[in-house]
RORO-627587 format. One record per residue (C-alpha): residue number from 1; residue in three letters; x, y, z. Coordinates in Angstrom, 3 decimals, decimal comma, padded with zeros to 6 digits. Example, Ala and Ser with C-alpha at 12.3 -4.5 7.8 and 13.67 -1.06 7.14 Angstrom:
RORO-627587
<1 "ALA" <012,300 -004,500 007,800>>
<2 "SER" <013,670 -001,060 007,140>>
end
This chain:
RORO-627587
<1 "MET" <192,211 132,102 112,571>>
<2 "SER" <190,637 135,185 114,157>>
<3 "ASP" <186,972 135,306 115,129>>
<4 "ASP" <186,077 137,883 112,495>>
<5 "GLN" <187,514 135,875 109,603>>
<6 "ARG" <184,992 134,181 107,319>>
<7 "VAL" <185,483 130,486 106,707>>
<8 "PRO" <184,722 129,235 103,161>>
<9 "VAL" <182,131 126,501 103,385>>
<10 "GLY" <184,062 124,444 100,846>>
<11 "ALA" <186,643 123,918 103,553>>
<12 "PHE" <184,178 121,651 105,358>>
<13 "ARG" <183,715 119,115 102,556>>
<14 "SER" <186,142 116,708 104,221>>
<15 "VAL" <185,331 117,303 107,866>>
<16 "GLU" <186,264 114,392 110,106>>
<17 "THR" <185,489 115,714 113,605>>
<18 "VAL" <184,057 118,844 115,136>>
<19 "LYS" <184,496 119,664 118,809>>
<20 "VAL" <184,335 122,686 121,035>>
<21 "SER" <187,827 123,788 122,035>>
<22 "ARG" <186,817 126,885 124,000>>
<23 "PRO" <183,404 128,203 124,972>>
<24 "ALA" <183,220 130,485 121,960>>
<25 "THR" <185,079 128,459 119,283>>
<26 "LEU" <184,934 125,229 117,306>>
<27 "ALA" <187,911 123,024 116,442>>
<28 "VAL" <187,368 121,473 113,003>>
<29 "HIS" <189,716 118,658 111,938>>
<30 "VAL" <189,964 118,175 108,158>>
<31 "LYS" <190,461 114,616 106,880>>
<32 "ASN" <193,845 113,465 105,585>>
<33 "THR" <195,460 116,849 106,143>>
<34 "GLY" <196,425 116,974 109,799>>
<35 "ILE" <194,866 120,440 109,862>>
<36 "THR" <192,681 121,629 112,719>>
<37 "VAL" <190,931 124,975 112,222>>
<38 "THR" <189,664 127,023 115,169>>
<39 "ILE" <186,793 129,359 114,280>>
<40 "GLY" <184,462 131,834 115,989>>
<41 "ILE" <181,308 129,964 116,923>>
<42 "GLU" <178,384 132,359 116,502>>
<43 "LYS" <179,534 133,920 113,257>>
<44 "THR" <180,480 130,582 111,770>>
<45 "LEU" <177,201 128,941 112,757>>
<46 "ASP" <175,360 131,736 110,998>>
<47 "ILE" <177,489 131,312 107,888>>
<48 "LEU" <176,929 127,561 107,864>>
<49 "SER" <173,172 127,854 108,376>>
<50 "LYS" <172,865 130,085 105,298>>
<51 "SER" <174,983 127,852 103,076>>
<52 "GLU" <173,495 125,512 100,475>>
<53 "ASN" <176,546 123,262 100,745>>
<54 "LEU" <175,621 119,905 102,258>>
<55 "ALA" <178,977 119,814 104,023>>
<56 "ALA" <177,923 122,885 106,003>>
<57 "GLY" <174,896 120,999 107,268>>
<58 "GLU" <177,092 118,077 108,262>>
<59 "VAL" <179,259 120,420 110,315>>
<60 "LEU" <176,171 121,723 112,104>>
<61 "LEU" <175,032 118,151 112,714>>
<62 "GLU" <178,323 117,213 114,355>>
<63 "ALA" <178,329 120,411 116,406>>
<64 "SER" <174,819 119,595 117,640>>
<65 "LEU" <176,011 116,350 119,209>>
<66 "SER" <179,023 117,496 121,235>>
<67 "GLY" <180,173 120,305 123,481>>
<68 "PRO" <178,464 122,549 126,020>>
<69 "PRO" <174,649 122,581 125,889>>
<70 "MET" <174,495 126,206 124,782>>
<71 "ILE" <176,598 125,545 121,683>>
<72 "ARG" <174,861 122,254 120,934>>
<73 "GLU" <171,462 123,957 121,012>>
<74 "ALA" <172,700 126,859 118,893>>
<75 "ALA" <174,066 124,484 116,238>>
<76 "PHE" <170,893 122,387 116,356>>
<77 "ASP" <168,773 125,507 115,912>>
<78 "ARG" <170,758 126,481 112,794>>
<79 "LEU" <170,527 122,934 111,498>>
<80 "LEU" <166,727 122,916 111,648>>
<81 "ARG" <166,616 126,314 109,971>>
<82 "GLN" <168,303 124,785 106,941>>
<83 "ARG" <165,469 122,245 106,573>>
<84 "ARG" <167,681 119,992 104,476>>
<85 "ARG" <165,898 116,738 103,775>>
<86 "GLU" <169,201 114,850 103,674>>
<87 "LEU" <169,972 115,631 107,327>>
<88 "TYR" <166,755 114,467 108,977>>
<89 "LEU" <167,503 110,759 108,622>>
<90 "PRO" <170,950 111,160 110,286>>
<91 "LEU" <169,178 113,015 113,100>>
<92 "VAL" <166,724 110,146 113,514>>
<93 "LYS" <169,563 107,626 113,609>>
<94 "ARG" <171,256 109,651 116,363>>
<95 "TRP" <168,092 110,095 118,369>>
<96 "PRO" <169,592 108,557 121,559>>
<97 "HIS" <172,402 111,146 121,478>>
<98 "LEU" <170,131 114,189 121,241>>
<99 "THR" <169,338 116,263 124,311>>
<100 "PRO" <165,731 116,186 125,598>>
<101 "MET" <165,189 119,662 124,216>>
<102 "GLN" <166,534 118,633 120,803>>
<103 "GLN" <164,343 115,534 120,792>>
<104 "GLN" <161,222 117,568 121,487>>
<105 "ARG" <162,033 120,034 118,741>>
<106 "LEU" <162,661 117,216 116,275>>
<107 "LEU" <159,285 115,653 117,085>>
<108 "ASN" <157,636 118,903 115,993>>
<109 "GLU" <159,255 118,950 112,549>>
<110 "GLY" <156,170 117,498 110,849>>
<111 "GLU" <156,471 116,603 107,164>>
<112 "ALA" <160,267 116,617 107,025>>
<113 "LEU" <160,476 114,266 110,007>>
<114 "SER" <157,750 112,060 108,524>>
<115 "ARG" <159,835 111,441 105,410>>
<116 "ALA" <162,875 110,596 107,508>>
<117 "LEU" <160,845 108,215 109,679>>
<118 "ARG" <159,547 106,466 106,598>>
<119 "GLU" <163,115 105,918 105,372>>
<120 "ALA" <164,123 104,689 108,815>>
<121 "PHE" <161,077 102,410 108,970>>
<122 "LEU" <162,132 100,779 105,694>>
<123 "SER" <165,746 100,479 106,823>>
<124 "ASN" <167,423 097,097 106,893>>
<125 "GLN" <169,310 098,149 110,021>>
<126 "ASP" <167,563 096,822 113,103>>
<127 "GLU" <168,761 099,653 115,325>>
<128 "THR" <167,468 102,314 112,920>>
<129 "TYR" <164,168 100,455 112,521>>
<130 "ALA" <163,720 100,241 116,296>>
<131 "ILE" <164,262 104,002 116,627>>
<132 "ALA" <161,720 104,610 113,850>>
<133 "ILE" <159,072 102,488 115,585>>
<134 "ASP" <159,648 104,337 118,848>>
<135 "LEU" <159,365 107,771 117,224>>
<136 "ILE" <156,366 106,886 115,071>>
<137 "ARG" <154,468 106,049 118,246>>
<138 "ARG" <155,393 109,436 119,701>>
<139 "VAL" <154,794 111,689 116,707>>
<140 "PRO" <151,274 113,155 116,444>>
<141 "ALA" <151,720 113,875 112,728>>
<142 "TYR" <148,790 112,165 111,039>>
<143 "ASP" <150,484 112,126 107,656>>
<144 "LEU" <152,645 109,290 108,963>>
<145 "ALA" <149,676 106,965 108,520>>
<146 "PRO" <149,629 106,881 104,706>>
<147 "LEU" <153,404 106,626 104,629>>
<148 "LEU" <153,112 103,555 106,808>>
<149 "VAL" <150,376 102,118 104,609>>
<150 "SER" <152,494 102,488 101,473>>
<151 "SER" <155,463 101,013 103,303>>
<152 "LEU" <153,424 097,990 104,318>>
<153 "LEU" <152,465 097,278 100,759>>
<154 "ALA" <156,126 097,040 099,819>>
<155 "HIS" <157,543 095,394 102,961>>
<156 "SER" <155,342 092,694 104,421>>
<157 "LYS" <157,831 091,943 107,211>>
<158 "ARG" <156,955 095,321 108,767>>
<159 "GLN" <153,173 094,750 108,748>>
<160 "SER" <152,608 093,676 112,328>>
<161 "ASP" <154,269 096,756 113,817>>
<162 "ALA" <152,706 099,162 111,314>>
<163 "VAL" <149,175 097,792 111,656>>
<164 "GLU" <149,415 098,143 115,417>>
<165 "ILE" <150,677 101,717 115,140>>
<166 "LEU" <147,963 102,646 112,650>>
<167 "SER" <145,336 101,298 114,999>>
<168 "GLU" <146,790 103,405 117,793>>
<169 "HIS" <146,682 106,492 115,557>>
<170 "ALA" <143,041 105,830 114,673>>
<171 "GLN" <142,155 105,618 118,360>>
<172 "ARG" <144,091 108,809 119,055>>
<173 "ILE" <142,179 110,699 116,362>>
<174 "ALA" <138,872 109,476 117,757>>
<175 "ARG" <139,849 110,744 121,199>>
<176 "GLU" <141,157 114,107 119,987>>
<177 "LEU" <138,101 114,797 117,837>>
<178 "SER" <135,595 113,434 120,358>>
<179 "LEU" <134,412 110,728 117,964>>
<180 "GLU" <133,192 107,231 118,561>>
<181 "PRO" <136,254 104,995 119,083>>
<182 "ALA" <137,336 103,237 115,885>>
<183 "GLU" <137,127 099,466 115,786>>
<184 "GLN" <140,318 097,825 116,971>>
<185 "THR" <142,074 095,534 114,519>>
<186 "HIS" <145,641 094,376 114,194>>
<187 "GLN" <145,287 092,103 111,185>>
<188 "ASP" <143,897 093,715 108,049>>
<189 "ILE" <145,828 096,634 106,628>>
<190 "GLU" <142,960 097,840 104,435>>
<191 "ARG" <140,511 097,827 107,348>>
<192 "VAL" <142,928 099,868 109,430>>
<193 "ARG" <143,342 102,340 106,578>>
<194 "LEU" <139,583 102,681 106,159>>
<195 "HIS" <139,044 103,119 109,909>>
<196 "PHE" <141,750 105,748 110,000>>
<197 "LEU" <140,245 107,531 106,996>>
<198 "GLU" <136,732 107,356 108,421>>
<199 "ALA" <137,899 108,935 111,667>>
<200 "LEU" <139,436 111,767 109,669>>
<201 "ARG" <136,293 112,151 107,547>>
<202 "GLN" <134,099 112,448 110,621>>
<203 "GLY" <136,441 115,011 112,082>>
<204 "LEU" <136,529 117,359 109,070>>
<205 "PRO" <133,133 119,018 109,731>>
<206 "ARG" <134,421 119,825 113,233>>
<207 "TYR" <137,626 121,319 111,891>>
<208 "ALA" <136,851 124,727 113,362>>
<209 "ASN" <137,169 123,229 116,841>>
<210 "PHE" <140,726 121,967 116,499>>
<211 "SER" <142,270 123,381 113,252>>
<212 "ARG" <144,931 120,712 112,853>>
<213 "ALA" <146,409 120,924 109,350>>
<214 "GLU" <148,009 117,501 109,889>>
<215 "ILE" <144,522 115,991 109,732>>
<216 "LEU" <143,972 117,574 106,320>>
<217 "ARG" <147,313 116,260 105,091>>
<218 "ALA" <146,506 112,796 106,332>>
<219 "TYR" <143,082 112,859 104,718>>
<220 "LEU" <144,465 114,047 101,378>>
<221 "LEU" <147,096 111,325 101,469>>
<222 "LEU" <144,769 108,462 102,373>>
<223 "ALA" <141,663 109,381 100,358>>
<224 "GLU" <141,034 107,677 097,018>>
<225 "ASP" <141,066 109,745 093,827>>
<226 "ASP" <137,264 109,662 093,585>>
<227 "ASP" <136,716 110,858 097,153>>
<228 "GLU" <133,874 113,396 097,302>>
<229 "GLN" <134,919 115,169 100,491>>
<230 "VAL" <138,033 116,836 099,046>>
<231 "PRO" <136,250 118,622 096,148>>
<232 "THR" <133,525 119,679 098,574>>
<233 "ILE" <136,009 121,386 100,883>>
<234 "ILE" <137,867 123,021 097,989>>
<235 "ASP" <134,625 124,321 096,466>>
<236 "ASP" <133,008 125,505 099,696>>
<237 "HIS" <134,425 128,807 100,959>>
<238 "SER" <132,369 128,479 104,118>>
<239 "HIS" <133,801 125,093 105,118>>
<240 "PRO" <135,984 125,490 108,229>>
<241 "ALA" <138,788 123,524 106,571>>
<242 "HIS" <138,669 125,350 103,206>>
<243 "ARG" <141,426 127,883 103,838>>
<244 "ASP" <143,819 125,380 105,401>>
<245 "MET" <143,082 122,907 102,599>>
<246 "ILE" <144,116 125,448 099,953>>
<247 "ASP" <147,162 126,412 102,004>>
<248 "THR" <148,129 122,742 102,248>>
<249 "LEU" <147,820 122,337 098,471>>
<250 "CYS" <149,957 125,457 098,013>>
<251 "HIS" <152,851 124,200 100,127>>
<252 "ALA" <152,890 120,413 100,586>>
<253 "SER" <155,663 118,577 098,746>>
<254 "VAL" <154,314 115,057 099,295>>
<255 "GLN" <153,128 113,436 096,058>>
<256 "GLY" <149,983 112,061 097,658>>
<257 "ILE" <148,838 115,600 098,477>>
<258 "MET" <150,025 117,319 095,309>>
<259 "ARG" <148,107 114,791 093,196>>
<260 "TRP" <144,865 116,469 094,266>>
<261 "VAL" <145,701 119,600 092,305>>
<262 "GLY" <145,907 117,521 089,137>>
<263 "ILE" <142,806 115,520 090,046>>
<264 "MET" <140,778 118,692 090,530>>
<265 "LEU" <142,145 120,252 087,355>>
<266 "PHE" <141,944 117,323 084,971>>
<267 "ARG" <139,010 115,252 086,187>>
<268 "TYR" <136,405 117,722 087,357>>
<269 "PRO" <134,496 119,791 084,776>>
<270 "ASN" <134,336 122,930 086,919>>
<271 "PRO" <137,172 122,979 089,446>>
<272 "HIS" <137,198 125,780 091,973>>
<273 "ALA" <138,922 129,066 091,243>>
<274 "ALA" <141,196 128,241 094,185>>
<275 "LEU" <143,312 126,277 091,719>>
<276 "LYS" <144,384 129,601 090,239>>
<277 "THR" <145,845 130,467 093,627>>
<278 "VAL" <147,725 127,173 093,835>>
<279 "PHE" <149,201 127,516 090,341>>
<280 "SER" <150,150 131,146 090,870>>
<281 "LYS" <152,091 130,291 094,048>>
<282 "ARG" <153,729 126,978 093,199>>
<283 "ASP" <156,786 126,689 091,018>>
<284 "ASP" <158,697 123,945 092,823>>
<285 "LEU" <160,034 121,023 090,802>>
<286 "PRO" <158,167 118,238 092,693>>
<287 "PHE" <154,853 120,000 092,039>>
<288 "VAL" <155,660 120,541 088,367>>
<289 "ARG" <156,634 116,891 087,980>>
<290 "GLU" <153,360 115,726 089,533>>
<291 "ILE" <151,187 117,942 087,329>>
<292 "LEU" <153,035 116,959 084,156>>
<293 "LYS" <152,948 113,274 085,094>>
<294 "GLN" <149,174 113,354 085,531>>
<295 "PHE" <148,774 115,326 082,325>>
<296 "ARG" <150,883 112,771 080,443>>
<297 "ASP" <149,074 109,799 081,987>>
<298 "LEU" <145,750 111,235 080,840>>
<299 "GLY" <146,962 111,250 077,254>>
<300 "GLY" <148,446 114,728 077,206>>
<301 "SER" <145,325 116,507 075,973>>
<302 "PRO" <142,526 116,785 078,527>>
<303 "ALA" <139,830 118,994 077,013>>
<304 "MET" <138,990 120,959 080,139>>
<305 "PRO" <137,666 124,496 079,511>>
<306 "SER" <138,860 125,473 082,974>>
<307 "MET" <142,464 125,042 081,834>>
<308 "ARG" <142,075 128,260 079,841>>
<309 "GLU" <141,362 130,095 083,080>>
<310 "LEU" <144,889 129,412 084,343>>
<311 "GLY" <146,543 132,566 083,092>>
<312 "HIS" <149,319 132,962 085,653>>
<313 "ILE" <151,667 129,996 085,959>>
<314 "PRO" <155,167 131,254 086,856>>
<315 "TRP" <157,053 128,155 085,706>>
<316 "LEU" <155,619 128,314 082,177>>
<317 "SER" <158,193 130,873 081,127>>
<318 "VAL" <161,469 130,279 079,299>>
<319 "ASN" <163,236 132,454 081,879>>
<320 "HIS" <162,133 130,298 084,822>>
<321 "PRO" <164,770 127,853 086,191>>
<322 "ILE" <162,245 124,997 085,982>>
<323 "ILE" <162,529 125,004 082,186>>
<324 "GLY" <166,173 124,028 082,450>>
<325 "GLU" <165,669 121,609 085,342>>
<326 "VAL" <162,738 119,575 084,050>>
<327 "GLU" <163,707 116,046 083,029>>
<328 "ASP" <163,598 114,893 079,403>>
<329 "GLU" <160,505 112,771 080,018>>
<330 "HIS" <158,565 115,839 081,156>>
<331 "GLN" <159,505 118,191 078,306>>
<332 "THR" <156,785 117,010 075,935>>
<333 "PRO" <153,934 117,135 078,471>>
<334 "LEU" <155,185 120,571 079,555>>
<335 "VAL" <154,836 121,928 076,021>>
<336 "ARG" <151,415 120,375 075,489>>
<337 "PHE" <150,219 121,434 078,951>>
<338 "ALA" <151,246 125,027 078,266>>
<339 "MET" <149,141 125,051 075,099>>
<340 "THR" <145,991 124,109 077,028>>
<341 "THR" <146,353 126,911 079,577>>
<342 "GLY" <145,453 130,581 079,366>>
<343 "ILE" <148,987 131,973 079,572>>
<344 "ASP" <149,949 134,663 077,050>>
<345 "GLN" <150,473 133,540 073,465>>
<346 "GLU" <153,898 135,158 073,526>>
<347 "LYS" <154,944 132,833 076,362>>
<348 "LYS" <153,623 129,845 074,450>>
<349 "LEU" <155,600 130,891 071,386>>
<350 "ASP" <158,746 131,358 073,469>>
<351 "LEU" <158,341 127,872 074,952>>
<352 "CYS" <157,891 126,343 071,498>>
<353 "ALA" <160,943 128,189 070,205>>
<354 "HIS" <163,003 127,075 073,212>>
<355 "PHE" <162,157 123,401 072,935>>
<356 "LEU" <162,519 123,425 069,144>>
<357 "GLU" <166,061 124,596 069,757>>
<358 "GLU" <167,029 122,600 072,858>>
<359 "GLY" <164,378 119,950 073,485>>
<360 "THR" <164,379 116,210 073,012>>
<361 "SER" <163,237 114,894 069,636>>
<362 "GLU" <159,786 114,219 071,100>>
<363 "ALA" <159,562 117,679 072,686>>
<364 "ARG" <160,659 119,310 069,419>>
<365 "LEU" <157,891 117,494 067,585>>
<366 "ALA" <155,360 118,536 070,240>>
<367 "SER" <156,513 122,140 069,844>>
<368 "ILE" <156,092 122,307 066,074>>
<369 "GLU" <152,726 120,551 066,315>>
<370 "SER" <151,626 122,981 069,027>>
<371 "LEU" <152,375 125,918 066,747>>
<372 "ALA" <149,302 124,903 064,731>>
<373 "GLN" <147,267 126,449 067,580>>
<374 "LEU" <149,117 129,772 067,398>>
<375 "ALA" <148,841 132,481 064,751>>
<376 "GLY" <150,860 135,530 063,824>>
<377 "PRO" <154,183 136,399 062,199>>
<378 "LYS" <156,347 134,859 064,934>>
<379 "ALA" <154,513 131,535 064,749>>
<380 "ASP" <154,698 131,616 060,942>>
<381 "SER" <158,430 132,283 061,099>>
<382 "LEU" <159,019 129,338 063,449>>
<383 "VAL" <157,040 126,988 061,202>>
<384 "ILE" <158,817 128,142 058,048>>
<385 "GLY" <162,167 127,723 059,792>>
<386 "CYS" <161,285 124,090 060,487>>
<387 "LEU" <160,896 123,379 056,762>>
<388 "GLU" <164,673 123,046 056,542>>
<389 "ASP" <165,097 121,086 059,779>>
<390 "ASP" <167,374 118,047 059,787>>
<391 "ALA" <164,580 115,835 061,144>>
<392 "ILE" <162,023 114,722 058,564>>
<393 "ASP" <159,217 114,461 061,129>>
<394 "ILE" <159,763 118,124 062,065>>
<395 "GLN" <159,668 119,121 058,392>>
<396 "LEU" <156,520 117,073 057,915>>
<397 "ALA" <154,740 118,719 060,853>>
<398 "ALA" <155,642 122,123 059,404>>
<399 "VAL" <154,466 121,293 055,875>>
<400 "VAL" <150,982 120,223 056,944>>
<401 "GLN" <150,460 123,603 058,650>>
<402 "LEU" <151,554 125,848 055,824>>
<403 "ARG" <148,369 126,113 053,786>>
<404 "ASP" <146,037 126,788 056,708>>
<405 "ARG" <148,371 129,335 058,273>>
<406 "GLY" <148,149 131,655 055,294>>
<407 "ALA" <151,782 132,544 055,912>>
<408 "PRO" <153,584 134,686 053,329>>
<409 "ASN" <154,767 132,589 050,383>>
<410 "ALA" <153,154 129,482 051,881>>
<411 "LEU" <152,139 128,178 048,457>>
<412 "GLU" <155,630 128,589 047,102>>
<413 "TYR" <157,018 126,552 049,989>>
<414 "LEU" <154,449 123,847 049,295>>
<415 "PHE" <155,166 123,854 045,569>>
<416 "ALA" <158,874 123,428 046,280>>
<417 "ARG" <158,141 120,331 048,346>>
<418 "LEU" <156,281 118,596 045,549>>
<419 "GLU" <159,738 117,541 044,340>>
<420 "HIS" <161,174 116,732 047,791>>
<421 "ALA" <163,441 113,697 048,146>>
<422 "ASP" <161,229 112,149 050,833>>
<423 "GLU" <157,895 110,692 049,686>>
<424 "ARG" <156,200 111,621 052,987>>
<425 "ILE" <156,973 115,288 052,382>>
<426 "ARG" <155,790 115,089 048,772>>
<427 "GLU" <152,549 113,418 049,810>>
<428 "ALA" <151,931 115,981 052,559>>
<429 "ALA" <152,445 118,813 050,080>>
<430 "ARG" <150,064 117,170 047,599>>
<431 "ASN" <147,434 116,756 050,305>>
<432 "CYS" <147,745 120,407 051,266>>
<433 "LEU" <147,235 121,363 047,634>>
<434 "ALA" <144,319 119,005 047,018>>
<435 "ASP" <141,959 121,942 046,395>>
<436 "PHE" <144,584 123,993 044,586>>
<437 "ARG" <143,170 126,273 041,873>>
<438 "ILE" <144,685 128,024 038,872>>
<439 "GLU" <144,134 131,426 040,485>>
<440 "HIS" <146,528 130,385 043,269>>
<441 "TYR" <149,019 129,144 040,692>>
<442 "LEU" <148,882 132,314 038,592>>
<443 "ASN" <149,311 134,539 041,645>>
<444 "ALA" <152,445 132,656 042,712>>
<445 "PHE" <153,855 131,894 039,255>>
<446 "GLU" <156,358 134,740 038,944>>
<447 "ARG" <157,941 133,867 042,303>>
<448 "LEU" <158,618 130,216 041,449>>
<449 "ASP" <161,629 128,659 039,764>>
<450 "ASP" <161,153 126,536 036,639>>
<451 "LYS" <161,250 123,192 038,455>>
<452 "THR" <158,664 124,297 040,996>>
<453 "ARG" <156,473 125,870 038,298>>
<454 "LEU" <156,298 122,539 036,518>>
<455 "ALA" <155,549 120,470 039,648>>
<456 "ALA" <152,962 122,924 040,953>>
<457 "GLY" <151,373 123,272 037,522>>
<458 "ARG" <150,879 119,550 037,174>>
<459 "MET" <149,374 119,513 040,674>>
<460 "MET" <147,026 122,334 039,725>>
<461 "LEU" <145,887 120,641 036,503>>
<462 "GLY" <145,072 117,508 038,451>>
<463 "SER" <143,030 119,272 041,142>>
<464 "ASP" <141,265 122,021 039,175>>
<465 "GLN" <138,912 120,809 036,449>>
<466 "GLU" <138,357 124,389 035,305>>
<467 "ALA" <142,063 125,143 034,946>>
<468 "LEU" <142,355 124,946 031,137>>
<469 "GLU" <139,261 127,003 030,524>>
<470 "SER" <140,471 129,615 032,995>>
<471 "LEU" <143,888 129,676 031,334>>
<472 "ARG" <142,313 130,223 027,925>>
<473 "GLY" <140,372 133,093 029,449>>
<474 "GLU" <143,618 134,598 030,731>>
<475 "LEU" <145,103 134,385 027,212>>
<476 "ARG" <142,222 136,573 026,020>>
<477 "SER" <142,458 138,985 028,951>>
<478 "PRO" <142,268 142,699 028,115>>
<479 "TYR" <145,308 143,187 030,335>>
<480 "GLY" <148,648 142,681 028,659>>
<481 "GLN" <150,390 141,491 031,836>>
<482 "HIS" <147,787 138,765 032,290>>
<483 "ARG" <148,194 137,582 028,675>>
<484 "LYS" <151,965 137,573 029,011>>
<485 "ARG" <151,817 135,506 032,200>>
<486 "ALA" <149,330 133,079 030,670>>
<487 "LEU" <151,657 132,526 027,694>>
<488 "LYS" <154,487 131,670 030,097>>
<489 "VAL" <152,236 129,133 031,817>>
<490 "VAL" <151,411 127,529 028,458>>
<491 "GLY" <155,091 127,189 027,652>>
<492 "GLN" <156,036 125,961 031,132>>
<493 "LEU" <153,378 123,245 031,133>>
<494 "GLY" <153,553 122,417 027,399>>
<495 "LEU" <149,886 123,241 026,782>>
<496 "TYR" <150,347 124,173 023,110>>
<497 "ASP" <147,703 121,829 021,719>>
<498 "GLU" <145,112 122,996 024,230>>
<499 "THR" <145,671 126,696 023,503>>
<500 "TYR" <147,067 126,902 019,958>>
<501 "ASP" <143,919 128,407 018,461>>
<502 "ILE" <144,228 131,397 020,764>>
<503 "ILE" <147,967 131,711 020,198>>
<504 "PHE" <147,324 131,671 016,450>>
<505 "GLU" <144,936 134,582 016,943>>
<506 "MET" <147,712 136,415 018,754>>
<507 "LEU" <150,007 136,038 015,757>>
<508 "ASN" <147,395 137,899 013,718>>
<509 "ASP" <147,044 140,531 016,438>>
<510 "GLY" <148,096 143,997 015,435>>
<511 "GLU" <149,240 144,671 019,000>>
<512 "LEU" <152,996 144,265 018,783>>
<513 "VAL" <153,678 143,310 022,408>>
<514 "THR" <151,130 140,510 022,329>>
<515 "GLN" <152,441 139,263 018,981>>
<516 "ARG" <156,032 139,321 020,205>>
<517 "GLU" <155,179 137,324 023,323>>
<518 "ALA" <153,309 134,750 021,228>>
<519 "LYS" <156,268 134,392 018,873>>
<520 "ASN" <158,698 133,999 021,774>>
<521 "LEU" <156,557 131,245 023,230>>
<522 "LEU" <156,299 129,292 019,964>>
<523 "ALA" <160,023 129,683 019,275>>
<524 "GLU" <160,795 127,923 022,568>>
<525 "SER" <158,627 124,870 021,783>>
<526 "ASP" <160,159 121,404 021,817>>
<527 "ASP" <157,269 119,891 019,825>>
<528 "PRO" <158,087 118,952 016,170>>
<529 "LYS" <154,428 119,640 015,315>>
<530 "MET" <155,131 123,326 015,882>>
<531 "VAL" <157,148 123,455 012,659>>
<532 "GLU" <154,225 121,956 010,749>>
<533 "ARG" <151,820 124,449 012,263>>
<534 "MET" <154,013 127,389 011,331>>
<535 "THR" <154,256 126,054 007,789>>
<536 "THR" <150,471 125,945 007,352>>
<537 "ILE" <150,263 129,627 008,247>>
<538 "PHE" <151,837 130,453 004,903>>
<539 "ASP" <148,749 128,967 003,246>>
<540 "GLU" <146,061 130,118 005,707>>
<541 "GLY" <147,277 133,102 007,678>>
<542 "THR" <147,267 136,804 007,132>>
<543 "GLU" <150,333 138,667 006,039>>
<544 "VAL" <150,974 139,674 009,653>>
<545 "ALA" <150,718 136,056 010,760>>
<546 "GLN" <153,042 134,903 007,967>>
<547 "ILE" <155,698 137,359 009,049>>
<548 "ALA" <155,368 136,067 012,598>>
<549 "ALA" <155,540 132,430 011,437>>
<550 "LYS" <158,694 133,173 009,460>>
<551 "ASP" <160,363 134,645 012,538>>
<552 "VAL" <159,400 131,581 014,596>>
<553 "LEU" <160,727 129,117 012,010>>
<554 "LEU" <164,024 130,971 011,666>>
<555 "ARG" <164,525 130,975 015,423>>
<556 "LEU" <163,679 127,280 015,677>>
<557 "ALA" <166,161 126,516 012,908>>
<558 "ARG" <168,947 128,457 014,602>>
<559 "GLU" <168,304 128,153 018,330>>
<560 "SER" <166,226 125,086 019,186>>
<561 "ASP" <167,882 122,732 021,670>>
<562 "HIS" <165,891 119,803 020,284>>
<563 "PRO" <167,501 118,166 017,208>>
<564 "ASP" <164,206 116,945 015,708>>
<565 "VAL" <162,661 120,393 015,926>>
<566 "ARG" <165,807 122,136 014,668>>
<567 "ASP" <166,223 119,771 011,680>>
<568 "ALA" <162,568 120,071 010,673>>
<569 "ALA" <162,700 123,870 010,914>>
<570 "GLN" <165,918 124,056 008,848>>
<571 "ARG" <164,343 121,897 006,137>>
<572 "VAL" <161,258 124,143 005,886>>
<573 "VAL" <163,417 127,275 005,845>>
<574 "ARG" <165,354 125,871 002,868>>
<575 "GLU" <162,244 124,728 001,019>>
<576 "LEU" <160,435 128,036 001,444>>
<577 "GLU" <163,630 130,056 000,979>>
<578 "LEU" <162,954 132,006 004,155>>
<579 "SER" <166,530 132,868 005,074>>
end
């Protein structure tokens, strides 16, 4: 293979050995194939260092441990540039095989090395553990201290070594910061932790003299949640450690440091505006997980006014990769967290729509419930769409919002659910219509089907004590359309007895349209008493009313779907010779 050929990184997935075959090339032997590939060193190292494939990092690791010093250092340099967490522990395990220059560079890797040392410290392999102890004593990274403390709590067999190392670190801090030497102890873990923390606390006011960000990291990791020093530094622009503290919160990936962002946001009434900076810059998954975990642990609804000031949070957007990467358990707190912030309503609506479509059942429910906080046509459309959802709890959450939203046709949707198959939906609709008035019913009447008209009408009669009187007023309205609609309501709800006196007046009315509508209503009655009433008109009514009564009786005799009514009408027609 020529030097200018590019090697696909996938070819290194099964690498068995890597060795330098000539000063400017690598010989890579691929497992189980018998194939050895010779490649140009500089170009290939660059390709490997830019690859996200873990196998590429493994090739660089092997190349760092064999061959001429120049090539080893070049490979090691590319390896560190990758900053792959998975490769630091293998580097620690191979510490004895690293060159002095490589060892020194590894000791300066800070947080990434600290994580690897913690894993090595907890290792069941004695050789790895021994290397970890040796390196921990050499590394001046103060954030190792809390990692050791947490390790001790889980692995008592490591306590003696860790307590001794922590004591040494405390003494080192005292020397570096020109403090009084901390009390020596090799027995009590908590006392060592407190001594270590106190040394850090005393050093913070002198931060301008040494500016060691590791001290801030260590302090953030070791301090209790109610520590007063951290909020003081975050709030005080003039504090020498303020800028580095904010920078640490913007970049650290250790949970013990990231927790402070949530603590400041959720537990302090007036957190510093610096939090806006942190949220605007951070969109990494570990940070998002930590914030959502704290939000969930606090009940998912901290009422902090300052939350509304967070208007720029990159990961609260449906187009951000985080939305697809976040675990199921964090979907619900993500939705609820978004609602408490000051991001644009459009983004909130998009998040609700996304999780209604693709979220877990719990996240879908949180989304529809969150829509109660959002107004406008898009929110209304999402809620109305949920009325036909397969999940009853989603339907239920949509129903309870309808009335207050004032969405188009909201009453009709509620009326339709008065006859729903599920009692919970019916009850929710009834509750929403508890103050339902006849004006609402009349306004919606023409848009309802017969079944819904009946259910909604019964609901209205039960909730509005003035309904009948108002209906009688509508029957006497000077507007023909109002009278016509009122007559339909009487027929739909069977309110003949309650309104017959007015209908009788209509039969005597010289206005033909009104008279015709009254006749049509009476001719559709299923009440046998209607035949008797029409009969009495021949004794009491005017000539106009008698003509109308005759028409009603003839129609009942011919067209009524109710045998009792039809038979009674036919008998009267014969007796009075009306045909």
